[in-house]
MARVEX-493084 format. One record per residue (C-alpha): residue number from 1; x negated, y, z negated. Coordinates in steps of 0.02 Angstrom, whole numbers, plus 50000, padded with zeros to 5 digits. Each point is the difference from the previous one (the first is absolute). Layout:
// residues N
   num      px      py      pz
   NUM       X       Y       Z
...
***
This chain:
// residues 268
   num      px      py      pz
     1   50000   50000   50000
     2   49932   50171   50046
     3   49988   50144   49879
     4   50132   50107   50084
     5   50134   49870   49965
     6   49994   50030   49812
     7   50123   50132   49936
     8   49956   50177   49950
     9   50073   50112   49865
    10   49978   50187   49980
    11   50029   50021   49814
    12   49996   50191   49998
    13   50061   50112   50140
    14   50098   50164   49999
    15   50112   49940   50141
    16   50129   50138   49977
    17   49870   50129   50054
    18   49997   49932   50178
    19   50130   50042   50132
    20   50136   49874   50040
    21   49920   49967   50169
    22   49829   49969   49921
    23   50077   49885   49870
    24   50093   49897   50129
    25   49846   49979   50109
    26   49881   49966   49856
    27   50108   49869   49919
    28   50030   49911   50165
    29   49813   49996   50033
    30   49966   49945   49822
    31   50118   49853   50017
    32   49925   49953   50167
    33   49833   49984   49910
    34   50082   49888   49869
    35   50033   50140   49876
    36   50118   49933   49867
    37   50047   50151   49894
    38   49953   50174   49941
    39   50025   50078   49829
    40   50068   50174   50034
    41   49963   50119   49856
    42   50087   50165   49966
    43   49952   50176   49947
    44   50158   50065   49913
    45   50190   49981   50007
    46   50020   50064   50178
    47   49857   49889   50058
    48   50074   49852   49906
    49   50168   50021   50086
    50   49917   49995   50171
    51   49901   49846   49948
    52   50165   49919   49946
    53   50076   50032   50171
    54   49849   49924   50086
    55   50006   49847   49887
    56   50182   49973   50048
    57   49956   50020   50183
    58   49857   49872   49987
    59   50058   49893   49852
    60   49874   49858   50013
    61   49853   50106   50054
    62   50002   50149   49881
    63   49986   49976   49812
    64   50050   50169   49923
    65   49917   50082   49851
    66   50066   50158   49918
    67   49913   50126   49890
    68   49913   50169   49994
    69   49826   50028   50069
    70   49892   50088   49869
    71   49901   50108   50120
    72   50137   50132   50006
    73   50080   50120   49876
    74   50104   49917   49865
    75   50186   49988   50033
    76   50123   50099   49895
    77   50090   49901   49865
    78   50157   50004   50109
    79   49904   49931   50150
    80   49914   49869   49893
    81   50163   49939   49923
    82   50083   49994   50171
    83   49858   49890   50064
    84   50010   49880   49854
    85   50190   49989   50011
    86   49986   49958   50185
    87   49862   49872   49967
    88   50107   49921   49865
    89   50137   49972   50129
    90   49876   49922   50122
    91   49924   49886   49868
    92   50169   49941   49936
    93   50052   49961   50179
    94   49842   49899   50029
    95   49950   50119   50139
    96   49832   50055   49930
    97   49838   49902   50021
    98   49887   50106   49890
    99   49974   50165   49909
   100   49882   50109   50101
   101   49905   50097   50040
   102   49970   50069   49826
   103   49848   50047   49898
   104   49890   50145   49949
   105   49942   50154   50098
   106   49812   49972   50012
   107   49972   50099   50161
   108   50124   50138   49957
   109   49911   50021   49833
   110   49832   50022   50088
   111   50076   50130   50116
   112   50078   50091   49852
   113   49833   50005   49909
   114   49917   50074   50155
   115   50135   50136   50003
   116   49982   50032   49815
   117   50175   49931   49966
   118   50061   49863   49886
   119   50127   49864   50035
   120   50131   49942   49876
   121   49907   49840   49952
   122   50127   49954   49866
   123   50142   50017   50126
   124   49919   49880   50122
   125   49961   49876   49861
   126   50178   50005   49936
   127   50069   49973   50175
   128   49884   49853   50034
   129   50050   49919   49836
   130   50183   50021   50045
   131   49969   49908   50164
   132   49906   49862   49907
   133   50144   49980   49877
   134   50120   49990   50148
   135   49893   49866   50084
   136   49994   49899   49838
   137   50189   50014   49974
   138   50040   49939   50176
   139   49855   49876   50013
   140   49932   50086   50156
   141   49821   50016   50064
   142   49926   50174   49987
   143   49889   50082   50131
   144   49872   50119   49928
   145   49900   50148   50060
   146   49873   50004   49858
   147   49815   50016   50041
   148   49837   50034   49907
   149   50033   50070   49825
   150   50189   49988   50024
   151   49993   49811   50019
   152   49964   49956   49817
   153   50141   50116   49947
   154   50118   49906   50116
   155   49934   49835   49932
   156   50037   50056   49822
   157   50180   50041   50046
   158   50024   49837   50094
   159   49932   49900   49853
   160   50107   50095   49877
   161   50158   49949   50092
   162   49947   49824   50043
   163   49989   50027   50189
   164   49909   49861   50093
   165   50058   50031   50179
   166   49900   50157   50039
   167   49927   50046   50169
   168   49863   50132   50003
   169   49995   50056   50182
   170   49839   50065   50080
   171   49916   49985   49831
   172   49835   50078   49945
   173   49932   49989   49823
   174   49861   49954   49881
   175   49939   49825   49958
   176   50084   49993   49829
   177   50169   50046   50073
   178   49979   49876   50142
   179   49966   49862   49873
   180   50150   50052   49897
   181   50112   49994   50153
   182   49934   49828   50049
   183   50032   49935   49824
   184   50179   50065   50009
   185   50027   49923   50171
   186   50037   50165   50087
   187   49999   50001   50190
   188   49904   50121   50110
   189   50011   50028   50187
   190   49874   50052   50132
   191   50024   50120   50145
   192   49905   50008   50166
   193   49864   50103   49913
   194   49936   49832   49939
   195   49906   50001   50166
   196   49890   50149   49954
   197   50012   50052   49816
   198   49863   49925   49892
   199   50095   50030   49838
   200   50150   49902   50066
   201   49890   49862   50070
   202   49918   49977   49830
   203   50171   49987   49919
   204   50054   49871   50129
   205   49851   49893   49953
   206   50044   50005   49815
   207   50188   49988   49993
   208   50071   49822   49995
   209   50067   49934   50165
   210   50166   49955   49917
   211   50033   50182   49952
   212   49975   50096   50163
   213   50115   50053   50141
   214   49994   50104   50160
   215   50076   50171   50028
   216   49986   50151   50114
   217   50073   50146   49899
   218   50063   50064   50168
   219   50018   50129   50068
   220   49834   50042   49915
   221   49867   49995   50136
   222   49831   49914   49990
   223   49826   50031   50069
   224   49868   49912   50103
   225   50081   49870   50115
   226   50172   50061   49944
   227   49970   50185   50034
   228   50136   50090   50099
   229   50115   49848   49991
   230   50172   50000   49922
   231   49996   49888   49848
   232   50098   49842   50041
   233   50048   49852   49887
   234   49910   49886   50123
   235   49837   50077   49934
   236   50020   49878   49855
   237   49922   49875   50121
   238   49842   50107   49996
   239   50006   50001   49810
   240   50008   49810   49997
   241   49857   49988   50125
   242   49888   50114   49897
   243   50043   49912   49837
   244   49959   49833   50083
   245   49831   50065   50056
   246   49958   50068   49827
   247   50054   49842   49909
   248   49921   49880   50123
   249   50162   49910   50045
   250   50087   49974   50166
   251   50126   50125   50064
   252   50128   49860   49989
   253   49967   49982   49814
   254   50003   50187   49969
   255   50168   50024   50084
   256   50073   49851   49910
   257   49934   50057   49830
   258   50053   50182   50011
   259   50171   49957   50069
   260   50034   49867   49869
   261   49952   50124   49865
   262   50119   50130   50070
   263   50140   49874   50023
   264   49980   49939   49822
   265   50000   50176   49930
   266   50136   50078   50109
   267   50099   49851   50065
   268   50186   50016   49974
***
């Protein structure tokens, strides 16, 4: 059996940020290449509602996740409550695969420091904990944007509420935090930058094969061989190929391993 016959999964893509035409074409091409499913994450309530519509349009292909991306200003209390009320309805109806994307504003904090401003750290922490409590209540996986010094803070909250099904997407962090995440069984996922980022390659060599998945974080664009190309869920094939090369396994084995991990974690 050749490598391209094994399924692919894009476990983190902002699908609702593409046009309808792009989505239709991408998903058709993804399936032609044996793409099995994508996990479509959301930015806020409006974004979540578009993700919901797409999931209904492609019910077996799109696994929807709803949340509030931390790299943006905090929602008002009214907006926050409206999002959680809507998510409650989705969870109760069994129409929600995961909570996400949620986390802490690492990059926004850096930008604020450069401007001489200060973010409401307590507000972001409170919101993240509310999402974690929601995930625990509904027994849902949670998809996290928590890198570098934010990662141990996220780990502390996950441990406090007994969360085991956590997915740190496009993760970067120190050795101690990596070991803590491995001990807890948290998943991470690699993007196409695995082909050219030394930091990510080193992480791929350390993290257990049973705890890794592929993603694109589309429509985020990549460099080197991916420069000037629209990010496509089929690029997960490139992720598998690079992971195979780093780990010294066949492309067959890489695709099988990363897909089985994703199916186990997100399968419905």
